[in-house]
N, C-alpha and C positions, 0 to 999 in steps of 0.2 A: 427410294430405298437404295442405299449404297451397298458396297461389297468390300469385305476384307479378304484379300487373296494372299495366301501364305506359300512361299517357295514356288515350286512348279506344280503344286497339287491342283487337281481338277475340282476339288471341293472349295466352294466359296461360301463365306458366311455372310448372309444378308442381314444388314443392320440399317436402321433408319439413319438418315444423314446427320441428324442432330447428335445422336449417340455416337456415331462413327467419328464425328469431328472431335468430340471429347476424348474418345479412346485414342485417336490419332495423336493428340497432344501428350497424353499420359504415356503412351507407348514410345513415342519419339524421344521424350525427355529421358526415359530409362535407357533406351538404346544409345542415345547420344553420349551417355556417361559410361558406355560399355557394360551395362548391367543386364545380364541375361535373367529371364524370369519365365514362369509358367503363366498361361492364360487359359481359363476354363469357361465354357458356356454350355448351358443346357439347350438341347435341341427343341424342346417343346413337344407337346402331344401330337400336334399336326405334322411333325417330322419324325415320329416314331419314338419319342422320349429319348432318354439317355443323355450323355454329355460327351464333350470332346475337350481334351487338354492339348495345347501346343506349347513347345518350348521356344520362346522368342529369343533370338540372338542377333546381334548386329550384322553377322555375316550371311544371314539367310534372307533372301529377297522377300519383301513385304509390300503389298500395294493397298492403298486406300482409294477406292473408286466411288465417287459421289455421283448421284443421279441429278442433283440440282446444281445450278451454276452459281448460287449465292451461298457464301459461307455464313453459318449461323453465328449469332452472338454467343460467346462462350460463358459458361458458369464456372468461375474459378474454384468455388467450393467443390463442385462435382469432380473437377480434374484432380484436386487434392485428394479427394476420397478414393478415386480410381488408383492414383499413385500409391496411396496407403495400402490398398488391397494387393497391388503388385509387389510391394515390399514384404508382404506376409508370407508365411510358409505355404499357404494354400494358393497363392498367386493371384494375378489379376482376374477379377470376375465382375460382372455387371452389378452395379448398385443403382437404386433409383435416384433420379435427379433431385437434389435438395433445393429448397428455396434459397435464393441469394438476393440481397437487396441491390448489389452492384454487379453488373455483368460487363464484360469487355469485348471489343471487336477483335476479329482475327485479322492477320495481315494479308 
């Protein structure tokens, strides 16, 4: 289970490493182009329900902390879908991983 840590907040978002790897690519692609956007996630019943929205900007520190030492094979279609949600008015949000016939290795 990895973590997404935003700015100097003590709040960390626990995300499984596979999902975090895909979010990392989508988020960094947007920020590399100086595109700010919102990201929203639901807390889940086990964490008191509700949801949180962050405004992601290239000037605010962001950390992706992975618990595993091996990078997963990435699903290009999933990354594209995540970027599409980031480009929407509602901002980046989790979408389930779609099936893809060809996956590619990370660097």
